C-alpha positions in Angstrom: 13.2 -22.5 8.5 13.2 -22.9 4.9 14.0 -19.8 2.8 11.1 -20.3 0.7 8.0 -18.5 2.5 5.5 -20.5 0.6 6.6 -23.7 2.3 6.6 -22.2 5.7 4.0 -24.3 8.1 2.0 -22.4 10.9 4.8 -22.9 13.3 7.2 -21.4 11.1 5.4 -18.3 10.7 4.4 -18.1 14.7 8.2 -18.4 15.2 9.2 -15.4 12.8 6.3 -13.5 14.8 7.7 -14.3 18.0 11.2 -13.1 16.7 9.7 -10.2 15.7 8.3 -9.4 19.4 4.6 -9.8 17.9 4.0 -13.6 18.1 2.2 -16.1 20.3 1.3 -19.5 20.3 -2.5 -18.8 20.4 -2.3 -18.4 16.7 -2.2 -21.7 15.9 -5.9 -21.5 16.8 -6.9 -19.7 13.7 -5.9 -20.1 10.2 -3.3 -17.5 9.4 -4.8 -16.4 6.4 -8.0 -15.6 7.7 -6.6 -14.1 10.8 -8.5 -10.6 11.3 -8.3 -7.7 14.0 -11.3 -8.9 15.3 -9.3 -12.3 16.0 -6.5 -10.7 17.5 -8.5 -8.6 20.3 -10.5 -11.7 20.9 -6.9 -13.4 21.9 -6.3 -10.6 24.4 -4.1 -8.5 22.1 -5.5 -5.1 23.6 -3.2 -2.6 21.5 -4.6 -1.9 18.1 -1.1 -0.8 16.7 0.3 -4.2 18.1 -2.8 -5.8 15.9 -2.2 -3.8 12.8 1.5 -4.5 12.7 1.0 -8.3 13.1 -1.7 -8.2 10.2 0.8 -6.0 8.0 3.7 -8.6 8.6 1.3 -11.3 7.8 0.3 -9.7 4.5 3.7 -8.9 3.6 4.7 -12.5 4.2 1.7 -13.7 1.9 2.7 -11.1 -0.6 6.3 -12.5 -0.6 5.1 -16.1 -0.9 2.9 -15.5 -3.9 5.2 -15.6 -6.8 4.4 -12.8 -9.1 4.7 -12.6 -12.9 6.1 -9.5 -14.4 4.1 -8.0 -17.4 5.7 -5.2 -19.9 2.8 -2.9 -20.5 3.2 0.0 -23.0 1.3 2.4 -20.6 2.2 1.5 -17.1 5.7 -0.2 -17.8 6.9 -3.2 -15.7 3.9 -4.4 -13.6 3.5 -7.3 -11.4 0.4 -9.5 -11.1 -0.3 -11.9 -8.5 -0.3 -15.4 -9.7 -3.7 -16.0 -9.0 -4.5 -13.2 -11.5 -2.0 -15.1 -13.9 -4.3 -18.1 -13.7 -7.3 -15.9 -14.5 -5.7 -14.3 -17.5 -4.7 -18.1 -18.9 -8.3 -18.9 -19.5 -10.1 -19.0 -22.6 -12.4 -16.6 -21.2 -9.8 -14.0 -20.5 -8.0 -14.6 -23.7 -11.1 -14.2 -25.5 -10.4 -10.5 -24.9 -7.5 -10.4 -27.3 -10.1 -10.2 -30.2 -12.3 -7.6 -29.2 -11.2 -4.1 -30.0 -11.3 -1.6 -27.4 -12.8 1.2 -29.6 -14.9 -0.9 -31.4 -15.1 0.8 -35.1 -12.7 3.6 -34.3 -9.6 1.3 -35.8 -11.2 1.8 -39.3 -10.6 5.5 -38.6 -7.6 6.0 -36.4 -4.8 3.7 -37.5 -3.2 3.2 -33.9 -6.5 2.3 -32.5 -5.9 -1.2 -32.6 -5.5 -2.0 -29.1 -7.8 -4.8 -27.4 -10.0 -5.2 -24.3 -7.4 -7.7 -23.1 -4.5 -5.3 -22.6 -7.0 -3.0 -21.1 -8.3 -5.2 -18.4 -4.7 -6.2 -17.6 -3.9 -2.6 -16.8 -7.0 -1.8 -14.7 -6.2 -5.1 -12.6 -3.0 -3.5 -12.0 -4.3 0.1 -11.3 -6.8 -1.3 -8.8 -4.0 -3.0 -6.9 -2.2 0.1 -7.0 -4.7 2.3 -5.5 -6.0 -0.4 -2.7 -2.5 -1.1 -1.7 -1.8 2.8 -1.5 -4.8 3.3 0.8 -3.7 0.1 2.9 -0.1 1.5 3.3 -1.2 5.3 3.9 -4.3 4.4 6.3 -3.6 0.9 8.2 -6.7 1.7 10.2 -8.6 0.8 7.5 -7.9 -2.7 8.3 -7.8 -3.7 4.4 -6.9 -7.1 4.1 -5.0 -9.4 1.6 -8.5 -10.8 0.7 -9.6 -7.4 0.2 -6.7 -6.4 -2.0 -7.0 -9.7 -4.4 -10.8 -9.2 -4.7 -10.5 -5.7 -6.0 -7.6 -6.7 -8.2 -9.4 -9.5 -9.8 -12.3 -7.4 -9.9 -10.2 -4.9 -12.3 -8.8 -7.6 -14.4 -12.4 -9.2 -15.0 -14.6 -6.0 -15.3 -14.9 -6.2 -19.3 -15.3 -10.2 -19.5 -18.7 -9.2 -20.8 -18.1 -7.3 -23.7 -19.5 -8.1 -27.1 -17.9 -7.9 -30.5 -16.6 -4.5 -31.1 -17.2 -3.6 -27.5 -19.8 -0.9 -27.0 -21.1 -1.2 -30.4 -22.5 -4.5 -29.4 -24.7 -3.4 -26.5 -25.4 0.1 -27.3 -26.0 -0.6 -30.9 -26.8 -4.3 -31.8 -28.5 -5.7 -28.9 -31.2 -3.2 -28.7 -31.8 -3.5 -32.4 -32.4 -7.1 -32.5 -33.9 -7.6 -28.8 -35.4 -4.3 -27.7 -37.2 -5.6 -24.9 -33.8 -6.6 -23.2 -31.9 -4.2 -20.7 -28.9 -5.8 -21.3 -25.4 -4.4 -20.7 -21.9 -6.0 -20.9 -21.4 -5.5 -17.1 -24.2 -8.3 -16.4 -22.3 -10.5 -18.9 -19.0 -9.9 -17.1 -20.3 -11.5 -13.8 -21.8 -14.3 -15.8 -18.7 -14.7 -17.6 -16.7 -14.6 -14.3 -18.6 -17.4 -12.6 -18.0 -19.3 -15.9 -14.7 -18.7 -16.0 -14.0 -19.9 -12.5 -16.2 -22.9 -12.7 -14.8 -24.1 -16.2 -11.4 -23.7 -15.2 -12.1 -25.0 -11.8 -10.3 -22.3 -10.0 -12.2 -22.6 -6.5 -9.7 -24.6 -5.0 -6.9 -22.2 -6.4 -8.8 -19.3 -5.0 -9.2 -20.7 -1.7 -5.3 -21.4 -1.8 -4.5 -17.9 -1.9 -7.1 -17.0 0.9 -10.2 -16.3 -0.7 -13.4 -17.4 1.0 -15.9 -18.6 -1.5 -18.8 -18.1 -2.3 -18.5 -14.9 -0.1 -15.4 -13.4 -2.0 -16.4 -14.5 -5.3 -20.0 -12.7 -5.1 -18.0 -9.7 -3.5 -15.9 -9.8 -6.9 -18.9 -9.7 -9.1 -20.5 -6.6 -6.9 -17.3 -4.8 -7.4 -17.6 -5.1 -11.2 -21.2 -4.2 -11.5 -22.1 -2.7 -8.0 -23.9 -4.2 -5.2 -27.0 -6.0 -6.0 -28.0 -5.9 -2.3 -28.7 -2.4 -1.0 -28.0 -3.5 2.8 -23.9 -2.7 3.0 -23.8 -5.3 6.0 -24.6 -8.1 3.2 -22.3 -7.1 0.3 -19.9 -9.4 -0.2 -20.0 -9.9 3.6 -17.9 -7.0 3.8 -18.5 -4.2 6.8 -19.9 -1.1 6.2 -16.8 1.1 6.9 -15.2 -0.8 3.7 -18.0 0.6 1.4 -15.1 2.5 -0.1 -13.9 -0.5 -2.0 -16.9 -0.3 -4.1 -15.5 3.3 -5.4 -12.0 1.6 -7.1 -13.0 -0.4 -10.3 -16.6 1.1 -11.2 -17.4 4.0 -9.2 -20.8 5.0 -9.3 -20.7 7.8 -7.1 -18.6 10.2 -9.2 -17.2 8.2 -12.0 -13.6 8.6 -10.6 -12.2 5.0 -10.9 -9.3 2.9 -12.4 -11.1 2.0 -15.3 -11.4 5.5 -16.7 -7.4 5.9 -15.5 -6.5 3.3 -17.8 -8.4 3.6 -21.0 -8.0 7.6 -20.7 -4.1 6.8 -20.7 -4.2 4.0 -23.1 -6.7 5.3 -25.7 -5.0 8.7 -25.8 -1.7 7.0 -26.3 -3.0 4.6 -29.4 -5.1 7.6 -30.9 -2.1 10.2 -30.8 -4.4 12.4 -28.4 -2.8 14.2 -25.4 -3.8 13.1 -22.0 -4.1 15.9 -19.3 -4.6 13.7 -16.5 -1.9 12.1 -14.3 -3.5 9.3 -12.3 0.0 8.7 -10.3 -0.5 12.1 -9.1 -4.3 11.2 -7.9 -2.6 8.0 -6.2 -0.5 10.0 -3.9 -3.4 12.1 -2.8 -5.9 9.6 -2.4 -7.3 8.9 0.9 -10.5 7.6 2.7 -12.5 9.9 4.9 -15.8 9.9 6.5 -18.8 11.2 4.7 -22.2 11.4 5.9 -21.3 8.4 8.4 -19.7 6.3 5.6 -16.0 5.9 4.2 -15.4 7.4 0.9 -12.5 8.0 -1.5 -11.3 11.8 -1.1 -8.4 13.6 -2.7 -6.7 16.9 -1.7 -8.4 20.3 -2.1 -5.7 21.4 -4.5 -6.1 18.4 -7.0 -9.7 20.0 -7.8 -8.5 21.7 -11.0 -6.9 18.3 -12.3 -10.0 16.2 -11.7 -11.6 19.1 -13.7 -8.8 18.2 -16.4 -9.7 14.7 -16.1 -13.4 14.9 -17.2 -12.4 17.3 -19.8 -10.1 15.0 -21.6 -12.9 12.3 -21.1 -14.9 15.0 -23.3 -12.2 15.2 -25.7 -11.7 11.5 -26.0 -15.7 11.4 -26.9 -16.1 14.3 -29.4 -12.7 13.7 -31.2 -12.4 10.0 -31.3 -15.3 7.7 -29.6 -18.3 9.7 -31.3 -16.4 10.8 -34.3 -19.0 10.9 -37.4 -17.0 8.3 -39.3 -16.7 5.8 -36.6 -20.2 5.9 -35.7 -21.4 5.3 -39.0 -19.0 2.3 -39.6 -20.6 0.9 -36.5 -23.9 1.7 -37.8 -23.0 -0.4 -41.1 -21.6 -3.2 -39.2 -24.6 -3.5 -36.6 -26.7 -3.8 -39.9 -24.5 -6.5 -41.4 -24.7 -8.2 -38.1 -28.7 -7.7 -38.0 -28.8 -9.3 -41.2 -26.6 -12.0 -40.5 -28.1 -13.0 -37.3 -30.4 -15.6 -38.0 -27.8 -17.3 -40.0 -24.7 -17.7 -37.7 -24.9 -20.6 -35.5 -22.6 -20.6 -32.2 -22.5 -23.9 -30.5 -22.9 -23.7 -26.4 -23.1 -26.0 -23.6 -24.9 -29.4 -24.2 -24.4 -28.7 -28.1 -27.0 -26.3 -28.2 -27.1 -23.5 -31.0 -27.0 -19.8 -30.5 -27.2 -17.0 -33.0 -25.2 -13.5 -32.4 -28.1 -12.4 -30.6 -28.8 -15.2 -28.1 -25.3 -16.1 -27.4 -25.7 -13.7 -24.5 -27.8 -16.5 -22.6 -24.9 -19.0 -22.8 -21.5 -18.2 -21.7 -19.8 -21.3 -23.3 -21.1 -19.7 -26.6 -20.7 -16.2 -25.8 -16.8 -17.3 -25.2 -16.6 -17.9 -28.9 -18.3 -14.5 -29.9 -15.6 -12.0 -30.7 -14.7 -9.5 -33.8 -14.0 -12.3 -35.8 -17.5 -12.6 -36.7 -16.8 -9.8 -38.8 -14.3 -11.7 -41.1 -16.6 -15.0 -40.8 -19.5 -13.0 -42.6 -17.1 -11.1 -44.9 -15.3 -14.3 -46.1 -18.5 -16.4 -46.3 -20.0 -17.7 -49.4 -23.6 -18.6 -48.3 -26.2 -16.8 -50.3 -28.2 -16.2 -47.2 -25.4 -14.0 -46.0 -25.1 -12.0 -49.2 -27.0 -8.7 -48.0 -24.8 -8.5 -45.0 -21.6 -9.5 -46.9 -22.1 -6.5 -49.2 -22.4 -4.1 -46.3 -18.9 -5.3 -44.5 -17.4 -5.4 -48.3 -18.3 -1.6 -48.6 -16.6 -0.8 -45.2 -13.3 -2.4 -46.2 -13.6 -0.6 -49.7 -14.6 2.6 -48.0 -18.0 2.9 -49.6 -19.3 4.4 -46.6 -22.7 6.4 -45.8 -22.0 10.1 -45.5 -23.0 12.3 -43.0 -26.0 15.1 -44.4 -25.9 17.0 -41.2 -26.1 17.5 -37.3 -28.3 19.5 -35.2 -29.7 20.0 -31.8 -32.9 20.1 -30.2 -33.8 23.2 -27.8 -34.0 20.4 -25.0 -32.3 17.0 -24.9 -34.8 14.3 -25.9 -35.6 11.0 -24.8 -35.3 8.9 -27.9 -36.9 5.6 -28.5 -36.0 2.7 -31.1 -39.4 3.5 -32.5 -38.5 7.3 -32.9 -35.1 6.3 -34.6 -37.0 4.1 -37.1 -39.6 6.8 -37.8 -37.0 9.8 -37.9 -35.3 8.6 -41.4 -39.2 8.8 -43.1 -39.7 12.2 -41.7 -36.6 13.3 -43.4 -37.3 11.2 -46.9 -40.6 13.3 -46.7 -39.7 16.8 -45.8 -39.0 18.1 -49.1 -39.3 17.3 -52.6 -37.8 20.1 -55.2 -35.2 17.6 -56.8 -37.7 15.5 -59.3 -34.7 13.6 -60.7 -34.0 12.2 -57.4 -35.9 9.8 -55.6 -34.9 9.3 -51.5 -36.9 6.7 -49.7 -36.8 6.5 -45.7 -34.4 3.4 -46.3 -32.1 5.8 -47.7 -31.4 7.8 -44.5 -29.8 6.9 -40.9 -30.6 8.8 -37.8 -27.9 8.6 -34.9 -28.6 10.0 -31.6 -25.2 11.2 -29.9 -25.4 12.0 -26.3 -22.2 13.3 -24.6 -21.5 14.3 -20.9 -19.1 14.0 -17.9 -20.3 10.6 -17.1 -23.5 12.0 -15.2 -25.6 13.2 -17.8 -26.6 16.8 -16.8 -25.1 16.8 -13.7 -21.7 17.9 -12.6 -19.6 14.7 -11.2 -17.0 16.8 -9.3 -20.2 17.8 -7.1 -20.0 14.3 -5.7 -16.4 14.3 -4.8 -15.0 15.1 -1.2 -11.7 16.7 -0.7 -9.4 17.2 2.4 -7.0 20.0 3.3 -3.6 19.9 4.1 -4.4 21.0 7.9 -7.1 18.5 8.3 -6.6 15.3 6.7 -9.6 13.6 8.2 -12.2 16.2 7.3 -13.7 15.8 4.1 -15.9 18.7 2.0 -17.2 19.8 -1.2 -15.8 22.3 -3.5 -18.4 24.3 -5.3 -17.5 25.1 -9.1 -17.7 28.8 -8.5 -14.7 28.4 -5.8 -12.5 26.8 -8.5 -12.8 28.8 -11.8 -14.8 31.2 -13.9 -14.0 29.4 -17.1 -15.4 26.1 -16.2 -18.6 25.0 -18.1 -21.8 25.6 -17.0 -23.5 22.7 -19.2 -22.1 19.3 -18.5 -24.1 17.4 -21.4 -25.5 17.9 -25.0 -27.1 15.8 -27.5 -26.3 15.8 -31.0 -28.8 14.4 -33.9 -27.0 13.3 -37.1 -28.4 12.1 -40.3 -26.6 9.8 -42.8 -27.6 9.3 -46.5 -26.7 5.7 -48.0 -26.5 7.2 -51.3 -23.6 9.2 -51.8 -23.6 10.4 -55.6 -23.1 14.4 -55.8 -26.9 15.0 -57.0 -28.4 13.0 -54.2 -26.2 14.3 -51.5 -27.5 17.8 -52.7 -31.0 16.9 -52.4 -30.7 14.9 -49.1 -28.8 18.0 -47.6 -32.1 20.2 -48.5 -34.3 17.7 -47.0 -32.5 17.7 -43.9 -32.5 21.3 -43.9 -36.5 21.2 -44.1 -36.6 18.7 -41.3 -34.6 20.4 -38.9 -36.9 23.5 -39.5 -40.0 21.4 -38.8 -38.9 20.1 -36.0 -37.5 23.2 -34.5 -33.6 21.7 -34.4 -30.7 24.1 -34.4 -28.6 22.9 -37.3 -24.9 22.6 -36.2 -21.9 23.9 -38.8 -19.5 21.1 -39.7 -17.5 19.7 -42.6 -19.4 16.5 -43.6 -19.8 17.6 -47.1 
């Protein structure tokens, strides 16, 4: 037999299994890459232990045969990537992520926050593989196949393909402003961009070469990215219900503990200069699948409950100190204003030569592939008279002529704030008080932002949805109520902050704006927060 396992024939693999005391000529009847535990049982191999050993030996062969590529990542060190993942990375659709800032406008405030969606996505692909392989080695009875592992890795790698310019600014601010009728999120575009990537780069035969079954596995990957589209677990990517825990690895809808967060906690803290109190490597060592209410769920040791509270505390710190920073948010507001003004005048060519605007490029993945943070420079350095207003706003950003924060407030109870309310409130602030006859402030001089901060599940404690196991019985899962952890933990898991900015920044105008804000808070029965904006 050749030493190059990738060149082995079915006969060679059968010979190897026989030498290991596991083989049989019957293996020739089934494609070895598609071999399942059920196939083995139907062949007459009654011993579950023998069936599992055969599958594990075969999976190791496929892993050895796949020639991996090593990436040197500043967060995770030297990481190996499956050749199919490398083929995906080396496409224009994935390379596009090099030009989309991970933290949007935060780079204008934090000098180190220069990292992009590209490296984050590679990190999530790596961590997704790490978690599923840990579970596979620790619990072979889960029957996690090579196909499952590869699908989870691809989902982690491709989960952010749909992000637009400046990341969450695009789907959180820009799209709601120009297309308020849409309930569009980047996860939808990630699914569409993944299909486009596979089709445009003719990856279907490559995916099948590495053992994936299409279109079944392609649909499964998209479900891992954005959640199952079919509520029947028996029809979710063709995976049986006992593998439902795979949906908790990349985007965990149950409690928010997933590898996407692990990477951006570590990566964002590193580049922002903020301490990360959560060690995902420790979670990997204690992750285990247990049955909860008849379904398999990823659980962790009971002694790790404190570390999970630290994890969500880190998330809250990142939001409070960076993601929702008052200067970051107003810069993103200004970029959004510029994009709205520029939208009718920017043309992006899509499939069939059709032209799209910034706001409509999301409807055509060929056009969307060309839409990145570079549109900022496209507007900034343009000479078109039609882009003059948008250009002036971006010039103000680059020269640090920013709108200034007038004040922050909180309502007694969180408000459901619509786009209409956000458009009306600046007028209410402008009309609130007029004891500065020499200062005239109009509704268009104010900007009102709503900042919602929570632990990922609005007002709920996400750890209430986590299940734990004990050292004495690792098969039995149970919840741990908050009062059994510590009395120092928070009682509230969400808050809403209302920020008001003024576009005119001279001393006299800011003084008048502050008084109007004070009066508006009284009229609205808002509690004014103490801060150092002025």
